[in-house]
C-alpha positions as CSV (number, residue, x, y, z in Angstrom):
1,M,-17.1,38.7,5.5
2,K,-20.3,36.6,6.2
3,Q,-20.5,36.0,2.9
4,L,-17.1,34.9,2.8
5,L,-17.7,32.2,5.9
6,I,-20.8,31.4,4.7
7,I,-18.3,30.0,1.2
8,A,-15.7,28.6,3.6
9,L,-18.5,26.6,6.1
10,G,-19.5,24.9,2.8
11,L,-16.5,23.7,1.2
12,V,-15.5,22.7,4.8
13,T,-19.0,20.5,5.4
14,L,-19.1,19.6,1.3
15,G,-15.4,17.8,1.5
16,T,-16.2,16.8,4.6
17,F,-19.3,15.0,3.1
18,T,-16.8,13.6,0.5
19,A,-14.3,12.2,2.1
20,C,-16.6,10.4,5.2
21,S,-18.5,9.0,2.8
22,K,-18.8,5.4,2.0
23,N,-18.4,3.9,-1.5
24,E,-18.6,0.6,-2.9
25,N,-17.0,0.0,-4.8
26,H,-13.8,1.1,-4.0
27,A,-13.2,-2.0,-1.6
28,A,-14.2,-4.4,-4.3
29,T,-11.5,-2.3,-7.0
30,E,-8.8,-3.3,-3.9
31,N,-10.1,-6.7,-3.7
32,S,-10.0,-7.5,-6.8
33,T,-6.1,-6.3,-7.5
34,A,-4.7,-8.0,-4.8
35,A,-6.1,-11.7,-6.1
36,S,-4.5,-10.9,-9.4
37,A,-1.4,-10.0,-7.5
38,V,-1.9,-13.0,-5.2
39,S,-2.8,-15.4,-7.5
40,S,0.7,-15.0,-10.3
41,D,2.3,-18.0,-10.0
42,T,6.1,-18.0,-10.3
43,S,8.8,-20.9,-12.1
44,P,11.2,-22.4,-10.0
45,E,13.5,-20.4,-11.9
46,Q,11.5,-17.4,-11.2
47,Q,11.9,-17.8,-7.6
48,A,15.5,-18.6,-7.3
49,K,16.2,-15.2,-9.2
50,I,14.3,-13.5,-6.9
51,D,16.0,-15.4,-3.8
52,A,19.2,-14.7,-5.3
53,I,18.2,-10.9,-5.6
54,D,16.1,-10.8,-2.1
55,K,19.6,-11.9,-0.2
56,P,20.8,-8.7,2.1
57,V,24.5,-7.7,2.9
58,L,25.6,-8.6,6.2
59,D,27.7,-6.0,7.5
60,S,29.0,-4.9,11.3
61,K,26.8,-2.2,11.0
62,N,23.0,-4.1,10.4
63,T,22.6,-5.6,13.4
64,D,18.1,-6.4,12.6
65,V,19.2,-9.0,10.6
66,P,20.6,-12.2,12.2
67,A,23.5,-13.9,10.0
68,K,22.7,-17.5,8.9
69,S,24.3,-20.3,10.1
70,Q,25.2,-22.9,7.0
């Protein structure tokens, strides 16, 4: 019984040290991924297609999106 308790405590301790350790390479990877996603430029034609798709459907139940007056 004591051996099982010691093994369980060892695994919990190992998991805690692994989860709480600082990983500086991980932060650098996230920054480079975010920068590459932001740096992609879109042409006016592409942006027009995106804007056409991104319009929400306004109905009587959709109260969180204000209707644009044109």
